[in-house]
PLY file of the C-alpha trace (Angstrom):
ply
format ascii 1.0
element vertex 417
property float x
property float y
property float z
element edge 416
property int vertex1
property int vertex2
end_header
-200.76 125.30 159.61
-201.69 123.43 156.93
-203.92 120.57 157.63
-205.57 119.24 160.98
-207.75 115.91 161.59
-210.09 116.70 164.18
-210.59 113.06 165.36
-214.22 112.55 167.12
-214.47 110.39 169.92
-217.22 110.98 172.78
-217.96 114.33 171.41
-220.10 114.15 168.56
-221.25 117.74 167.64
-219.90 120.96 166.38
-221.54 123.91 168.69
-218.98 124.17 171.65
-216.31 121.80 170.74
-213.17 123.37 171.33
-210.97 120.94 169.37
-213.25 121.91 165.80
-213.07 125.38 166.74
-209.25 125.39 167.06
-208.74 123.55 163.59
-211.32 125.75 161.69
-209.26 128.55 163.61
-205.43 127.81 163.23
-205.51 125.22 159.93
-206.10 126.02 156.18
-207.89 122.25 155.46
-209.47 120.38 158.20
-210.33 116.86 158.30
-213.36 115.30 160.51
-212.70 111.76 161.48
-214.24 109.06 163.05
-213.05 105.70 163.35
-215.48 102.58 164.45
-212.82 100.92 166.27
-213.82 97.37 167.34
-212.21 97.59 170.69
-215.30 100.13 171.67
-218.21 97.76 171.47
-221.01 100.03 171.20
-223.77 97.25 172.11
-227.06 98.36 171.57
-225.98 102.03 171.64
-225.20 100.57 167.92
-228.49 102.70 166.29
-227.97 105.92 168.62
-224.56 106.36 167.48
-225.26 106.01 164.26
-228.14 108.76 164.25
-225.43 110.84 165.96
-222.92 110.27 163.28
-225.49 111.09 160.45
-226.07 114.19 162.34
-222.75 115.12 162.89
-222.06 114.48 158.89
-224.96 116.73 158.07
-224.16 119.49 160.27
-220.47 119.37 158.74
-221.67 118.95 155.22
-224.12 122.01 155.83
-220.35 123.95 156.63
-218.89 122.64 153.47
-216.95 120.26 155.25
-217.60 116.54 155.63
-217.15 113.58 158.36
-214.96 110.89 157.26
-215.84 107.56 159.19
-213.13 104.55 158.64
-213.38 101.18 160.57
-210.64 99.62 162.54
-207.92 100.47 165.53
-208.00 104.18 166.25
-204.51 105.54 166.09
-204.10 103.24 162.77
-206.24 104.76 161.02
-205.88 108.01 161.89
-202.30 108.07 161.27
-203.32 106.21 157.63
-205.53 109.06 157.06
-202.42 111.20 158.23
-199.96 110.00 155.83
-202.95 110.45 152.75
-203.92 114.00 153.44
-200.07 115.34 154.71
-201.88 116.49 157.77
-199.57 117.64 160.46
-201.60 117.46 163.41
-204.35 115.86 165.52
-206.88 117.89 167.79
-209.35 115.80 169.75
-211.11 115.94 172.93
-209.71 114.95 176.20
-211.19 111.85 177.91
-210.51 109.84 181.28
-211.01 106.41 180.48
-208.04 104.15 180.65
-208.99 103.23 176.75
-208.49 106.64 176.12
-205.37 106.84 178.09
-203.79 103.91 176.42
-204.73 105.90 172.75
-203.11 108.54 174.55
-199.83 107.19 175.15
-199.76 105.46 171.80
-200.36 108.79 169.92
-197.53 109.99 171.88
-195.11 107.41 169.82
-196.48 108.52 166.43
-194.68 110.98 164.64
-197.58 113.68 164.88
-198.11 116.33 167.09
-201.53 115.54 168.92
-203.36 118.85 170.92
-206.05 117.35 173.52
-208.95 119.67 174.18
-211.72 120.06 176.90
-215.59 119.66 176.34
-216.33 116.24 177.92
-216.88 117.85 181.23
-217.71 121.15 182.73
-214.55 121.63 184.83
-211.67 119.44 183.23
-210.52 116.52 185.15
-207.74 117.26 187.13
-208.30 120.66 187.55
-209.19 121.04 190.75
-207.44 119.80 192.94
-207.90 119.65 197.34
-205.32 121.55 199.65
-202.66 119.04 200.95
-204.87 115.87 200.26
-203.70 114.36 197.12
-204.24 114.69 193.61
-208.02 114.27 193.36
-211.24 115.17 195.76
-212.39 111.86 196.98
-215.68 113.25 198.28
-218.34 114.93 196.71
-219.09 117.83 198.92
-215.93 119.43 198.86
-215.66 118.97 195.24
-219.16 120.62 194.88
-217.79 123.56 196.94
-214.35 123.56 194.80
-216.54 123.01 191.64
-218.80 125.77 191.92
-216.65 128.60 192.63
-214.21 127.04 189.81
-213.98 129.39 186.99
-215.53 128.38 183.28
-213.82 128.33 179.79
-215.91 130.59 176.88
-218.01 128.46 174.91
-216.29 127.28 171.44
-217.48 129.28 168.85
-219.33 127.33 166.30
-217.41 127.38 162.90
-219.20 129.04 160.16
-216.93 126.65 157.75
-215.29 123.11 157.79
-212.80 123.45 154.87
-212.28 119.79 154.27
-210.04 118.80 151.18
-212.22 117.19 148.41
-211.77 113.92 147.07
-211.72 112.26 150.38
-214.09 109.21 150.64
-216.37 109.81 153.43
-216.88 105.92 154.46
-220.52 104.62 155.31
-222.34 105.08 158.53
-223.25 101.52 159.80
-226.85 101.42 160.73
-227.80 99.50 163.92
-230.85 97.66 165.43
-233.29 100.60 166.54
-233.60 100.10 170.75
-235.32 102.30 173.08
-236.91 104.68 170.73
-234.62 108.04 171.74
-232.80 109.29 168.18
-229.50 110.18 168.66
-227.75 113.12 167.25
-226.55 116.70 167.98
-230.11 117.95 166.71
-232.39 115.61 168.40
-230.56 116.45 171.44
-231.04 120.10 171.34
-234.80 119.53 170.68
-235.41 117.44 173.57
-232.98 120.00 175.75
-235.17 123.32 174.75
-238.50 121.34 175.24
-237.42 119.79 178.67
-235.71 123.29 179.90
-238.96 125.03 179.33
-241.61 122.25 180.36
-239.75 120.84 183.95
-236.49 122.46 184.58
-238.08 124.84 187.20
-239.66 122.27 188.78
-236.60 119.29 188.59
-235.92 119.80 192.20
-239.86 118.15 193.21
-239.36 116.03 189.96
-236.57 113.83 189.24
-237.32 111.72 192.08
-240.97 111.05 191.01
-240.66 107.21 189.84
-244.52 107.35 187.51
-243.57 111.27 186.75
-240.81 110.80 184.78
-239.78 113.93 185.03
-235.45 113.80 184.73
-234.39 115.18 181.47
-233.54 112.26 179.75
-230.53 113.82 178.45
-227.85 111.89 179.46
-227.74 109.93 176.45
-226.55 113.06 174.55
-223.97 114.02 177.21
-222.17 110.53 177.00
-222.29 110.83 173.33
-221.02 114.19 173.28
-224.57 115.54 171.69
-224.59 118.52 173.88
-221.87 120.49 176.01
-222.09 119.84 179.33
-220.80 123.55 179.92
-223.66 124.96 177.82
-226.08 123.13 180.20
-224.57 124.42 183.34
-225.29 127.73 182.48
-229.32 126.54 182.89
-228.73 127.84 186.35
-230.77 125.29 188.32
-228.78 124.35 191.24
-230.52 120.97 191.64
-229.68 120.30 187.49
-226.56 121.52 187.96
-225.90 119.66 190.65
-226.11 116.44 188.61
-223.53 117.65 186.06
-221.09 118.34 189.16
-221.22 114.43 189.85
-220.74 113.96 186.78
-218.02 115.77 186.51
-216.79 114.65 189.89
-216.84 110.47 188.83
-214.45 111.87 185.74
-211.83 113.49 187.84
-211.81 110.03 190.23
-211.47 108.26 186.93
-208.60 110.13 185.77
-206.73 109.84 189.23
-207.82 105.95 189.06
-207.93 104.48 186.23
-208.89 101.11 186.88
-212.25 102.61 188.90
-214.83 100.00 186.30
-212.15 96.78 187.31
-211.31 96.78 190.86
-212.73 98.62 194.22
-211.62 102.10 194.48
-211.78 101.40 198.41
-211.48 98.06 199.33
-214.00 96.56 201.99
-212.86 93.12 201.94
-216.44 92.26 201.08
-217.50 88.49 200.39
-219.44 88.43 197.53
-222.12 85.66 196.61
-222.22 83.81 193.28
-225.02 83.07 192.50
-226.31 82.86 188.88
-229.67 82.36 189.15
-230.44 84.97 191.48
-228.09 86.96 188.85
-230.41 86.17 185.85
-233.80 87.26 188.04
-232.13 90.40 188.41
-231.31 90.89 185.11
-234.28 89.81 183.50
-236.75 91.81 186.07
-237.76 88.58 187.67
-236.77 89.01 191.12
-239.97 89.16 192.69
-239.97 92.55 194.23
-241.27 94.80 192.02
-240.02 97.68 192.40
-236.88 96.19 191.42
-238.05 94.32 188.47
-240.21 97.25 187.27
-236.57 99.21 186.70
-234.74 96.22 185.08
-237.64 95.55 182.64
-237.10 99.45 181.76
-233.98 98.99 181.20
-234.32 96.04 178.64
-236.95 97.53 177.08
-236.12 101.44 176.55
-232.19 101.00 177.06
-232.80 104.03 180.17
-233.90 103.71 183.33
-235.11 106.51 185.59
-232.02 107.66 188.23
-234.13 106.63 191.54
-234.69 102.93 189.77
-230.97 102.39 189.27
-230.17 103.15 192.51
-232.79 100.77 194.14
-232.17 98.06 191.90
-228.04 98.68 192.09
-228.92 98.47 195.90
-231.25 95.41 195.64
-227.60 93.44 193.91
-225.13 94.81 196.26
-226.90 94.91 199.53
-229.39 92.25 199.33
-228.41 89.96 197.35
-224.75 90.69 197.73
-223.67 90.05 194.05
-220.58 91.91 193.24
-220.87 95.02 191.75
-219.30 94.64 188.68
-221.94 92.43 187.63
-223.98 95.11 187.21
-221.99 97.63 186.16
-221.32 94.76 182.99
-224.99 94.57 182.85
-225.61 98.47 183.01
-222.66 99.16 180.83
-223.99 96.98 177.74
-227.89 97.84 177.97
-227.53 101.96 178.45
-227.42 104.23 176.04
-225.73 106.49 178.31
-223.44 103.74 179.59
-220.37 105.92 180.39
-217.48 103.91 181.93
-216.49 106.71 184.62
-220.25 107.64 186.18
-221.50 104.04 185.37
-218.54 102.76 187.68
-218.75 105.32 190.01
-222.16 104.95 191.02
-221.95 101.39 191.50
-219.14 101.68 193.67
-220.51 104.38 195.72
-223.80 101.98 195.92
-221.27 99.05 197.15
-219.86 101.06 199.41
-216.47 100.52 197.65
-216.37 103.78 195.88
-216.85 107.93 197.50
-219.71 107.21 199.82
-218.62 108.41 203.30
-221.14 105.93 204.45
-220.48 102.82 203.07
-222.29 100.70 205.18
-225.68 102.66 203.57
-228.32 100.29 202.32
-231.96 100.99 200.30
-235.07 98.98 201.87
-236.74 98.46 198.35
-239.86 98.71 199.87
-239.69 101.55 201.34
-238.38 103.30 198.66
-241.21 101.95 196.32
-243.76 103.98 198.94
-241.77 106.82 198.93
-241.27 107.12 195.27
-243.90 105.63 193.81
-246.75 105.58 196.26
-249.67 104.90 193.70
-247.72 101.93 192.24
-247.96 104.05 188.56
-244.75 103.32 187.65
-244.36 99.36 189.17
-247.93 99.13 186.74
-246.23 100.71 183.78
-243.37 97.82 183.50
-244.82 95.12 185.22
-248.09 94.24 183.70
-248.80 91.11 186.01
-249.76 93.41 188.93
-251.56 95.81 186.83
-254.59 94.75 188.46
-253.26 95.32 192.30
-254.44 98.33 194.59
-251.63 100.93 195.33
-251.71 98.93 199.12
-250.34 95.83 197.52
-248.53 96.24 194.15
-245.37 96.81 196.08
-245.39 93.50 198.15
-242.47 90.97 197.21
-244.13 88.09 195.42
-242.96 84.42 194.30
-242.08 83.94 190.91
-243.15 80.45 189.17
-241.07 79.05 186.30
-241.19 75.99 185.31
-237.72 75.63 184.50
-236.63 76.36 188.22
-239.79 75.94 190.12
-240.23 78.96 192.77
-237.61 81.82 193.30
-237.89 83.60 196.52
-237.94 86.75 196.22
-235.99 88.48 199.04
-232.70 86.36 199.90
-232.46 88.65 202.92
-234.56 90.46 205.46
-235.69 93.40 204.28
0 1
1 2
2 3
3 4
4 5
5 6
6 7
7 8
8 9
9 10
10 11
11 12
12 13
13 14
14 15
15 16
16 17
17 18
18 19
19 20
20 21
21 22
22 23
23 24
24 25
25 26
26 27
27 28
28 29
29 30
30 31
31 32
32 33
33 34
34 35
35 36
36 37
37 38
38 39
39 40
40 41
41 42
42 43
43 44
44 45
45 46
46 47
47 48
48 49
49 50
50 51
51 52
52 53
53 54
54 55
55 56
56 57
57 58
58 59
59 60
60 61
61 62
62 63
63 64
64 65
65 66
66 67
67 68
68 69
69 70
70 71
71 72
72 73
73 74
74 75
75 76
76 77
77 78
78 79
79 80
80 81
81 82
82 83
83 84
84 85
85 86
86 87
87 88
88 89
89 90
90 91
91 92
92 93
93 94
94 95
95 96
96 97
97 98
98 99
99 100
100 101
101 102
102 103
103 104
104 105
105 106
106 107
107 108
108 109
109 110
110 111
111 112
112 113
113 114
114 115
115 116
116 117
117 118
118 119
119 120
120 121
121 122
122 123
123 124
124 125
125 126
126 127
127 128
128 129
129 130
130 131
131 132
132 133
133 134
134 135
135 136
136 137
137 138
138 139
139 140
140 141
141 142
142 143
143 144
144 145
145 146
146 147
147 148
148 149
149 150
150 151
151 152
152 153
153 154
154 155
155 156
156 157
157 158
158 159
159 160
160 161
161 162
162 163
163 164
164 165
165 166
166 167
167 168
168 169
169 170
170 171
171 172
172 173
173 174
174 175
175 176
176 177
177 178
178 179
179 180
180 181
181 182
182 183
183 184
184 185
185 186
186 187
187 188
188 189
189 190
190 191
191 192
192 193
193 194
194 195
195 196
196 197
197 198
198 199
199 200
200 201
201 202
202 203
203 204
204 205
205 206
206 207
207 208
208 209
209 210
210 211
211 212
212 213
213 214
214 215
215 216
216 217
217 218
218 219
219 220
220 221
221 222
222 223
223 224
224 225
225 226
226 227
227 228
228 229
229 230
230 231
231 232
232 233
233 234
234 235
235 236
236 237
237 238
238 239
239 240
240 241
241 242
242 243
243 244
244 245
245 246
246 247
247 248
248 249
249 250
250 251
251 252
252 253
253 254
254 255
255 256
256 257
257 258
258 259
259 260
260 261
261 262
262 263
263 264
264 265
265 266
266 267
267 268
268 269
269 270
270 271
271 272
272 273
273 274
274 275
275 276
276 277
277 278
278 279
279 280
280 281
281 282
282 283
283 284
284 285
285 286
286 287
287 288
288 289
289 290
290 291
291 292
292 293
293 294
294 295
295 296
296 297
297 298
298 299
299 300
300 301
301 302
302 303
303 304
304 305
305 306
306 307
307 308
308 309
309 310
310 311
311 312
312 313
313 314
314 315
315 316
316 317
317 318
318 319
319 320
320 321
321 322
322 323
323 324
324 325
325 326
326 327
327 328
328 329
329 330
330 331
331 332
332 333
333 334
334 335
335 336
336 337
337 338
338 339
339 340
340 341
341 342
342 343
343 344
344 345
345 346
346 347
347 348
348 349
349 350
350 351
351 352
352 353
353 354
354 355
355 356
356 357
357 358
358 359
359 360
360 361
361 362
362 363
363 364
364 365
365 366
366 367
367 368
368 369
369 370
370 371
371 372
372 373
373 374
374 375
375 376
376 377
377 378
378 379
379 380
380 381
381 382
382 383
383 384
384 385
385 386
386 387
387 388
388 389
389 390
390 391
391 392
392 393
393 394
394 395
395 396
396 397
397 398
398 399
399 400
400 401
401 402
402 403
403 404
404 405
405 406
406 407
407 408
408 409
409 410
410 411
411 412
412 413
413 414
414 415
415 416
């Protein structure tokens, strides 16, 4: 094989990258490409994405290659580069979103070989199927059992050399507006991975629900952009942590079988959602009057990230207490989260709403009880809701009335808790 284009999408790394490794092993020339496609809005993730691309370009240049960055429609720009370089194949990582599916269908109509490789998940979506019960697992626990026993692929070798042809314009990497203070890229990801696994991995079970302690890995943005291999992380062996990676794979295999997961109810329940723009906006701004909810939403606004327990509490408040359609929450989270991922974001929102894969669709969460359990001293609330900084732990979680000169008082729980 003479020339192969490696199309990077959400797999921005050189370590354990099966598509890149295969291209370097099989082709005389390798053309790494990333296309900034207007159909894939980066939103507030733009600066993080730019960090990722610059770091990837540095890694490829250190191996004698380069990262070509183009602007436009992904398929059209890839085919234009294929004609320029006489490439006969495109290697890329497989993905499950409806956008990735449409891209795959369009590539299939082009006069070029396209190969898809694993790498976005630990176990490829579609590999595990329940016996006699459809094309995917609908409940997590049986999937966890099958996933835990599934054979794992060998990690791909990191290429020592990436023989990119000379004379191709690399293209600029636009800089986004910094957001959240988290640096993107494989180098930063690996530094955080090493530091966190040394410091907190062994205590993950006891730390990951502690809102004030903030003991979660914060590796999810790096997984979302593929700066880290989920297969490598799964090798650390802490069952509670690995179970979270399994949840990620679970949602991907659901999205693979049900591509409209971010738009349609996976299990329609006939829920009569309320339309209340004031309530929705108060929730977005962290001004509901329920301190634990407001703290989580303000953390999201400030950092582009939210503690996993706070995500559960804030989502349940929107759909179970305010009775607002889960798609409103999905869109807001997807816009602001650095780790905003179609499969996981939609899968988790539908789980909370009772329209997804939860076996208890009527499950709800009392925000006050959750606050007292997972933020008993009120440190998390005081950190993100400074108006309550002077209150003692006995009062800091109590609902309060917010006075707004434009709208008057907004009564904070709208339904009894």
